[in-house]
C-alpha positions in Angstrom: 0.0 0.0 0.0 1.2 3.5 -0.7 2.0 5.5 2.4 -0.4 8.2 3.5 2.2 10.8 2.6 1.9 9.8 -1.0 -1.8 10.3 -0.9 -1.4 13.7 0.5 1.2 14.7 -2.0 -1.0 13.5 -4.8 -4.0 15.7 -3.9 -4.0 18.9 -6.0 -6.6 21.7 -6.2 -6.8 24.4 -8.8 -8.8 27.4 -7.6 -10.4 30.0 -10.0 -11.9 33.1 -8.4 -14.9 31.5 -6.6 -16.0 34.5 -4.6 -17.1 34.5 -1.0 -20.9 34.7 -0.8 -21.2 35.6 2.9 -19.5 36.9 5.9 -17.0 34.8 7.8 -18.0 33.6 11.2 -16.0 32.2 14.1 -17.9 28.9 14.1 -16.4 27.7 10.8 -14.5 24.4 11.3 -10.9 24.2 10.2 -10.0 23.4 6.6 -7.1 21.5 5.3 -6.0 18.3 3.6 -8.2 15.3 4.3 -7.5 11.7 5.1 -9.8 9.0 3.7 -12.1 8.4 6.7 -15.7 9.6 6.0 -17.9 10.8 8.9 -21.5 11.1 7.8 -24.2 12.8 9.9 -27.9 12.6 9.5 -29.7 15.5 11.1 -32.6 18.0 11.0 -32.9 21.6 12.0 -35.9 20.8 14.3 -34.2 17.8 16.0 -33.0 18.7 19.5 -30.7 15.7 20.0 -29.1 16.5 16.7 -27.6 19.6 18.2 -25.6 17.5 20.7 -24.3 15.3 17.9 -23.3 18.3 15.9 -21.5 19.8 18.8 -19.6 16.6 19.4 -18.5 16.3 15.7 -17.5 20.0 15.6 -15.4 19.4 18.7 -13.3 16.8 17.0 -13.0 18.8 13.8 -11.6 21.6 15.9 -9.3 19.2 17.6 -8.0 17.9 14.3 -7.6 21.5 13.2 -4.3 21.6 15.2 -3.0 18.9 12.7 -2.4 19.2 9.0 -5.0 16.5 8.3 -8.8 16.3 8.8 -11.3 13.5 8.4 -13.8 13.9 5.6 -17.2 15.1 6.9 -20.6 15.5 5.2 -24.1 16.1 6.6 -27.5 15.1 5.2 -30.9 16.2 6.5 -34.0 14.2 7.0 -37.4 14.3 5.3 -40.0 17.0 6.1 -41.9 14.7 8.5 -39.8 16.4 11.2 -41.0 19.8 9.9 -39.5 22.2 7.4 -35.8 22.0 6.8 -34.2 24.3 4.3 -31.5 21.8 3.3 -33.8 18.9 2.7 -36.1 21.2 0.7 -33.2 22.4 -1.4 -32.2 18.9 -2.4 -34.8 16.3 -1.2 -33.5 13.6 -3.6 -30.0 13.8 -2.3 -30.9 13.8 1.4 -33.7 11.3 1.1 -31.9 8.8 -1.1 -28.7 8.8 0.9 -30.7 8.2 4.1 -32.5 5.3 2.4 -29.1 3.9 1.1 -28.0 3.4 4.7 -31.2 3.0 6.7 -32.9 0.4 4.4 -29.7 -1.7 4.3 -28.7 -1.4 8.0 -32.2 -1.5 9.4 -31.7 1.8 11.4 -34.2 4.5 11.7 -34.8 8.0 13.2 -32.3 10.8 13.7 -29.7 11.8 14.7 -27.4 9.2 13.2 -23.6 9.3 12.8 -21.6 6.9 10.7 -17.8 6.5 10.5 -16.8 4.7 7.3 -20.3 3.4 6.8 -20.7 2.0 10.3 -23.4 3.6 12.6 -22.3 4.7 16.1 -24.4 3.9 19.1 -26.5 6.6 20.8 -23.8 7.2 23.5 -20.9 7.1 21.1 -22.2 9.7 18.7 -22.5 12.4 21.4 -19.0 11.7 22.9 -16.2 13.6 21.1 -13.6 11.2 22.6 -15.3 8.1 21.3 -15.9 9.7 17.9 -12.2 10.6 17.6 -11.1 7.1 18.9 -13.3 5.4 16.3 -12.1 7.8 13.6 -8.5 7.0 14.4 -9.3 3.3 14.4 -10.9 3.7 10.9 -7.8 5.7 9.8 -5.6 2.6 10.4 -7.7 0.6 7.9 -6.1 0.5 4.4 -8.3 1.9 1.6 -8.4 0.5 -1.9 -8.5 3.7 -3.8 -6.6 7.1 -3.9 -8.8 9.9 -5.0 -7.4 13.2 -6.5 -9.2 16.0 -8.2 -8.8 19.3 -10.1 -11.5 21.9 -9.7 -12.3 25.0 -11.7 -15.3 27.4 -12.1 -16.8 28.1 -15.5 -19.7 30.6 -15.6 -22.4 29.4 -13.3 -20.9 25.9 -12.8 -18.0 24.2 -11.1 -16.0 21.7 -13.0 -14.7 18.6 -11.3 -12.0 16.4 -12.9 -11.6 13.4 -10.6 -9.0 10.6 -10.9 -9.3 7.3 -9.0 -6.1 5.2 -8.7 -6.4 1.7 -7.3 -4.0 0.9 -4.5 -5.2 -2.7 -4.8 -7.9 -4.3 -7.0 -11.5 -3.4 -6.1 -15.0 -3.1 -7.5 -17.5 -0.6 -6.1 -19.6 2.5 -6.8 -18.5 6.1 -6.8 -20.7 8.9 -5.4 -19.7 12.5 -5.9 -21.4 15.2 -3.8 -21.4 18.9 -4.1 -21.8 20.4 -0.6 -22.2 23.8 0.9 -18.9 24.2 2.7 -20.2 26.5 5.5 -23.5 28.3 5.8 -24.5 30.8 8.5 -28.0 32.0 9.5 -28.5 35.1 11.6 -31.5 33.3 13.2 -31.7 29.6 13.6 -33.7 28.0 10.8 -35.1 25.4 13.1 -36.1 24.8 16.7 -32.7 23.2 17.8 -31.0 26.6 17.7 -28.1 25.7 15.4 -27.1 28.7 13.2 -23.9 27.4 11.6 -23.8 24.3 9.4 -20.9 22.6 7.6 -20.5 20.5 4.5 -24.2 20.0 3.7 -24.9 17.9 0.7 -26.7 19.9 -2.0 -26.2 17.8 -5.2 -25.0 14.3 -6.2 -23.5 13.0 -9.5 -24.8 11.0 -11.1 -27.4 9.7 -8.5 -27.7 7.2 -5.7 -27.2 4.4 -8.2 -23.6 5.5 -8.3 -21.0 4.9 -11.0 -19.7 1.4 -11.3 -15.9 1.2 -11.0 -13.7 -1.9 -11.3 -10.0 -1.4 -11.2 -6.8 -3.5 -11.0 -3.8 -2.4 -8.8 -2.3 0.9 -10.0 -5.0 1.3 -12.7 -6.5 4.8 -13.1 -10.1 5.8 -13.8 -11.4 9.4 -14.5 -14.6 11.2 -14.1 -15.3 14.7 -15.5 -18.4 16.6 -14.5 -19.8 20.1 -14.2 -22.2 21.0 -11.3 -24.4 24.0 -11.6 -23.8 26.4 -8.7 -27.0 26.0 -6.6 -29.3 28.8 -5.6 -28.7 30.5 -2.3 -30.5 29.0 0.7 -33.0 31.6 1.9 -31.6 33.7 4.8 -28.3 31.7 4.7 -24.9 33.1 4.0 -22.7 30.5 2.2 -18.9 30.9 2.0 -18.0 28.3 -0.5 -18.5 24.7 -1.7 -16.8 21.4 -1.3 -16.8 18.2 -3.3 -17.0 15.0 -1.3 -16.1 11.8 -3.2 -17.0 8.4 -1.7 -16.4 4.9 -3.1 -18.3 2.1 -1.5 -19.2 -1.5 -2.3 -22.6 -3.1 -1.9 -21.9 -3.9 1.8 -21.4 -0.1 2.4 -17.7 -0.6 3.0 -15.7 2.5 2.3 -13.1 1.8 -0.4 -11.9 5.4 -0.7 -13.0 8.9 0.2 -11.7 12.4 -0.1 -12.9 16.0 0.1 -11.9 19.0 -2.1 -12.7 22.5 -0.9 -13.6 25.3 -3.4 -12.6 28.6 -2.0 
């Protein structure tokens, strides 16, 4: 297996004048280079317990911010059965389909939920920053099958994404590519749980939850080129950029590779 340092050196980003759409705020998590452990949160703006999970995750992201590496993180929001949620309403297929992808397969229900590399945490673990970080570090020791690099550029009202997958060892799986709101701030909380700052919220997916079939031999490359339309602003929210989150999984929901690429 390639050493992690090779992975980090292979990640390259090209930035082209993507302007800041909102004011900076002190609650933004750190940004940096990401290691291939994916933390996925299922939440809702009207879910009280979700605020505790959000605080726990934000705590470990702040902790990792003292390092040069961060785990990949992405958040999805639940259906409107919990009341209006601006993120679900902006992209119901993305949030609903990703939730079904895990919930139907794993037999879990309700929110909040937190998964590390496709494995759901217990109710006590997902509110404990120490346990989240311990489980993240354990997942970090597991070898991944794929190295994911990308080049990003803006063109008019869209963002171009040129992604290369290199097999560290032979694998077969599906690729999911999410466009996410990197950080979004509300002057007044959009829901009853009081959260005003949200991070890496899924807003689009390419191609869809059927994924892209990939089968590679060791050291073989595979490339995906796509353009995502820059999404409309979330009402009353101030967005300060976008991220691409790329996840490769097999049918057992095992993470074969993951990475995140921030667009400034």
